[in-house]
NULUM-178400 format. One line per field, with one value per residue (C-alpha): x, y, z. Coordinates in steps of 0.5 Angstrom, whole numbers, plus 2048, in hexadecimal, padded with zeros to 3 digits. Layout:
xx [X, ...]
yy [Y, ...]
zz [Z, ...]
! end
This chain:
xx [82E, 82C, 82B, 826, 822, 821, 81F, 81A, 817, 818, 811, 810, 816, 813, 80D, 810, 814, 80E, 80A, 811, 811, 80A, 80B, 811, 80D, 807, 80B, 80F, 808, 806, 80D, 80C, 805, 807, 80D, 808, 803, 809, 80B, 804, 803, 809, 807, 800, 802, 807, 802, 7FD, 803, 804, 7FD, 7FD, 803, 800, 7F9, 7F9, 7FE, 7FB, 802, 808, 80F, 811, 819, 81C, 823, 828, 82A, 831, 82F, 82D, 831, 82D, 827, 829, 82B, 824, 821, 825, 823, 81D, 819, 819, 814, 80E, 80D, 80C, 805, 801, 7F9, 7F5, 7EE, 7EE, 7F1, 7F8, 7FC, 803, 808, 80F, 810, 817, 81E, 824, 822, 81B, 818, 814, 80D, 80C, 805, 802, 7FF, 806, 80B, 812, 813, 81A, 819, 81E, 81F, 822, 822, 829, 82C, 831, 82F, 834, 830, 829, 82B, 82D, 827, 823, 826, 825, 81E, 81D, 820, 81D, 816, 816, 818, 814, 819, 817, 819, 817, 81B, 822, 824, 828, 826, 823, 81E, 81C, 815, 813, 816, 810, 80B, 80D, 80D, 806, 803, 806, 803, 7FC, 7FC, 7FF, 7FD, 7F5, 7F4, 7FA, 7F8, 7FF, 806, 80B, 811, 818, 81F, 824, 828, 822, 821, 819, 815, 810, 80C, 80B, 809, 804, 801, 800, 7FC, 7F8, 7F6, 7F5, 7F6, 7F4, 7F1, 7F7, 7F3, 7F6, 7F9, 7FF, 801, 800, 807, 80A, 805, 802, 7FD, 7F9, 7F3, 7ED, 7E6, 7E2, 7E6, 7E2, 7E5, 7EC, 7EC, 7F3, 7FA, 801, 805, 80C, 811, 80F, 812, 80F, 814, 81A, 81D, 81D, 824, 826, 82D, 830, 82E, 827, 826, 81F, 81F, 818, 815, 810, 80B, 80E, 814, 814, 812, 80B, 80A, 80D, 80F, 816, 818, 81C, 816, 80E, 807, 802, 7FB, 7F8, 7F4, 7FA, 7FE, 7F8, 7F7, 7FF, 7FE, 7F8, 7FB, 802, 803, 800, 804, 80B, 811, 816, 81D, 81B, 816, 814, 813, 80F, 80B, 809, 807, 803, 7FF, 7FE, 7F7, 7F4, 7EF, 7ED, 7F4, 7F7, 7FE, 801, 808, 80C, 812, 814, 815, 81D, 81C, 821, 827, 82B, 829, 827, 829, 826, 820, 81D, 816, 818, 814, 819, 821, 824, 82B, 82D, 833, 832, 836, 831, 82B, 82F, 830, 829, 826, 82A, 828, 821, 822, 826, 821, 81B, 818, 819, 820, 821, 828, 82E, 82E, 829, 82C, 829, 82E, 828, 822, 81B, 815, 80E, 80A, 806, 800, 7FC, 802, 805, 809, 80F, 80E, 80C, 813, 817, 815, 819, 815, 816, 818, 817, 81A, 816, 818, 81B, 81B, 821, 824, 826, 82D, 832, 830, 830, 82C]
yy [7E0, 7E3, 7EA, 7E7, 7E3, 7E9, 7EE, 7E9, 7E7, 7EE, 7EF, 7E8, 7E9, 7EF, 7EC, 7E6, 7EB, 7EF, 7E9, 7E7, 7ED, 7ED, 7E6, 7E8, 7EE, 7E9, 7E4, 7E9, 7EC, 7E5, 7E4, 7EB, 7E9, 7E2, 7E5, 7EB, 7E5, 7E1, 7E7, 7E9, 7E1, 7E1, 7E8, 7E5, 7DF, 7E2, 7E7, 7E1, 7DD, 7E3, 7E3, 7DC, 7DC, 7E2, 7E0, 7DB, 7DF, 7E1, 7E2, 7E6, 7E7, 7EE, 7ED, 7F4, 7F3, 7F7, 7F5, 7F2, 7EE, 7E7, 7E3, 7E5, 7E4, 7DD, 7DB, 7DD, 7D9, 7D3, 7D4, 7D7, 7D7, 7D0, 7D0, 7D2, 7CA, 7CA, 7CD, 7C7, 7C7, 7C1, 7C0, 7C7, 7CA, 7CD, 7CA, 7CA, 7C4, 7C4, 7C1, 7C2, 7BE, 7BE, 7B9, 7BA, 7BD, 7C3, 7C5, 7CD, 7CF, 7D4, 7D8, 7DA, 7DE, 7E1, 7E7, 7EB, 7F2, 7F6, 7FD, 7FD, 804, 806, 7FF, 7FD, 7F9, 7F3, 7F4, 7F4, 7EE, 7EA, 7EC, 7EA, 7E3, 7E2, 7E4, 7DF, 7DA, 7DB, 7DE, 7E2, 7E9, 7F0, 7F4, 7FC, 7FF, 806, 806, 807, 802, 806, 807, 80E, 80B, 805, 809, 809, 802, 800, 804, 802, 7FB, 7FB, 7FE, 7F8, 7F3, 7F7, 7F6, 7EF, 7EB, 7EC, 7E7, 7E9, 7E9, 7EB, 7ED, 7EB, 7F1, 7EF, 7F1, 7EC, 7EC, 7E9, 7E2, 7E1, 7DB, 7DC, 7D6, 7D8, 7DF, 7DC, 7D7, 7DD, 7E1, 7DB, 7DA, 7E0, 7E6, 7EC, 7EB, 7E8, 7E6, 7DF, 7DD, 7DA, 7E1, 7E5, 7E3, 7E7, 7EC, 7F3, 7F6, 7FD, 7FB, 800, 7FF, 801, 7FC, 7F5, 7F3, 7F5, 7F6, 7F6, 7F4, 7F7, 7F2, 7F3, 7F6, 7FD, 803, 809, 80E, 80E, 815, 818, 817, 81E, 81C, 816, 810, 810, 818, 81A, 821, 821, 81F, 824, 820, 820, 81F, 817, 813, 810, 809, 804, 7FD, 7FC, 7FA, 7F4, 7F0, 7F2, 7F0, 7F4, 7F2, 7F3, 7F9, 7FD, 7FB, 7FD, 804, 806, 803, 808, 80E, 80D, 814, 817, 814, 817, 813, 813, 811, 80A, 805, 803, 80A, 80C, 806, 808, 80F, 80C, 807, 80C, 80F, 808, 806, 7FF, 7FC, 7F8, 7FA, 7F4, 7F5, 7EE, 7EC, 7E7, 7EC, 7ED, 7F2, 7F8, 7FB, 7F6, 7EF, 7EE, 7E7, 7E1, 7DD, 7D7, 7DA, 7E0, 7E1, 7E6, 7E7, 7ED, 7EF, 7E8, 7E6, 7E0, 7DC, 7DD, 7DB, 7D5, 7D4, 7D5, 7D1, 7CB, 7CC, 7CB, 7C6, 7C2, 7C3, 7C2, 7C9, 7CA, 7CE, 7D4, 7D5, 7D1, 7D4, 7D9, 7E0, 7E7, 7ED, 7F2, 7F1, 7F2, 7F7, 7F6, 7FC, 800, 802, 806, 80A, 810, 80E, 811, 80C, 806, 802, 803, 7FC, 7F6, 7F0, 7E9, 7E5, 7DD, 7D7, 7D1, 7CE, 7D4, 7DB, 7DE, 7E5, 7EB, 7ED, 7E9, 7E2, 7DC, 7D6]
zz [75E, 765, 762, 75D, 762, 766, 761, 75E, 765, 768, 76A, 76D, 771, 774, 775, 779, 77D, 77F, 781, 785, 789, 78B, 78D, 791, 794, 796, 799, 79D, 7A0, 7A2, 7A5, 7A9, 7AB, 7AE, 7B2, 7B5, 7B6, 7BA, 7BE, 7C0, 7C2, 7C6, 7C9, 7CB, 7CE, 7D2, 7D5, 7D6, 7D9, 7DE, 7E0, 7E1, 7E5, 7EA, 7EA, 7F0, 7F4, 7FB, 7FF, 7FC, 7FF, 7FC, 7FD, 7FB, 7F8, 7F4, 7ED, 7EF, 7F4, 7F0, 7F5, 7FB, 7F7, 7F5, 7FC, 7FE, 7F9, 7FB, 803, 806, 800, 800, 806, 802, 801, 809, 807, 804, 802, 805, 804, 801, 808, 808, 80D, 810, 811, 811, 80A, 808, 808, 804, 7FF, 7FF, 7F9, 7FA, 7F7, 7F7, 7F7, 7F2, 7F8, 7FB, 7F7, 7F8, 7F4, 7F3, 7F1, 7EE, 7EA, 7E4, 7E1, 7DF, 7DF, 7DA, 7D4, 7D8, 7DE, 7DB, 7D7, 7DE, 7E1, 7DC, 7DB, 7E3, 7E2, 7DD, 7E1, 7E7, 7E5, 7EC, 7EA, 7E9, 7E5, 7E6, 7E0, 7E2, 7E9, 7EA, 7EF, 7F5, 7FC, 7FB, 7F7, 7FC, 7FE, 7F6, 7F5, 7FA, 7F7, 7F0, 7F3, 7F6, 7EF, 7EC, 7F1, 7F0, 7E9, 7E8, 7EE, 7EE, 7F4, 7F9, 800, 803, 802, 806, 805, 806, 804, 801, 807, 80B, 80D, 80D, 810, 80A, 80C, 813, 811, 80C, 811, 816, 811, 80E, 816, 819, 814, 814, 81B, 81E, 824, 827, 82E, 82A, 827, 82E, 830, 82A, 828, 82A, 826, 826, 829, 827, 82B, 825, 820, 821, 81A, 817, 80F, 80E, 811, 812, 816, 818, 81D, 81F, 821, 823, 826, 821, 820, 819, 816, 814, 811, 80E, 80A, 80D, 80D, 80C, 808, 807, 80D, 811, 814, 81C, 820, 81F, 81A, 81A, 81C, 817, 816, 815, 80E, 80F, 80F, 80F, 80D, 80A, 807, 800, 802, 804, 7FD, 7F9, 7FD, 7FC, 7F5, 7F3, 7F7, 7F4, 7F1, 7F8, 7FD, 7FF, 7FF, 805, 805, 808, 805, 80C, 80F, 809, 80A, 811, 80E, 808, 80D, 813, 811, 80F, 813, 814, 814, 819, 81B, 81F, 822, 822, 826, 821, 81B, 81C, 817, 81A, 817, 81B, 81D, 824, 824, 822, 826, 823, 823, 81E, 818, 815, 816, 812, 811, 80F, 80B, 806, 80B, 810, 80C, 80A, 811, 813, 80E, 810, 817, 815, 810, 815, 81B, 816, 817, 81F, 81F, 81B, 81F, 820, 827, 829, 82B, 82D, 82B, 82D, 831, 82D, 82F, 830, 82C, 831, 82C, 831, 833, 82F, 829, 82D, 833, 82E, 82F, 835, 839, 837, 835, 838, 833, 833, 82F, 82F, 835, 83A, 83B, 838, 83C, 837, 837, 833, 836, 833, 835]
! end
């Protein structure tokens, strides 16, 4: 019966199968179009959200971190990044007021943002997935897929980071650069930048800073602010060995890498000339070389930046403390919260004295004299003494 039916209606069945195939093809085409539109929509929305997320940012904290240091990043997220809420807007003015407690809800601002920068080239799929998960959760990471993250590439990491900020954060004014073992009073730094940058002329700063005075320069156009060294000898062996250095016997004056601030015009200059700028072993030394020929830059040495390779101790007025453990960070965070922003240190200590940079002397004579450091209430004498 089936054979007779097929033989009798063979032509009709062929036509039906033909149109069925055409219908399936058309349906699949529409399905592909819908899927493509969905992908394009997701891409467009993501790009738009990224633009919105960075459009209002004027102050960025650039934290250099390595792929496996998620614990350090989480500690920073739980401690000093919360002090961003101490900068608030009132009647159109940006003001500073301690606005932080253990229980109080904190509000972040769209003009200050912390970014953790990581190179991802050569990472395993497992490590890459972990970073992507962290990035999705925290929304504060810059993943450089064309950089292998290792010490020798730190200068290149800075250059690529500046390219990213140059291209993506259009209203940026300043970058606060630090490492993931630095504790940063981002609120106080932004407070100073809002009030005095780039001129940095204020009696309230004179206790701590020394700047390069140029009689011919009435108005500075940019800022390079940190703890400077101008007499460091070139390293010929070890971790910091500079094989390609040829400029002079000493490194050019540079702000030490545990924490410093650079203005937008410096960022743009480096980003636009990234292919022509030499990279040296250390990113902070490289920054000193890259900025050396720039005119109109206010170079400001500040003893509140404890940004050397080993900490000088702890004083309540410090803006950056480098070489801190995660336990140190929690301790400083607790001290600040308990004292409503007055005390960074559980106990103020000086392990080594700081110096006032002599900008009018030759670099080799820049940094010899000890600078008297003051707490809020009384002078502290250098030399392993506690208050």
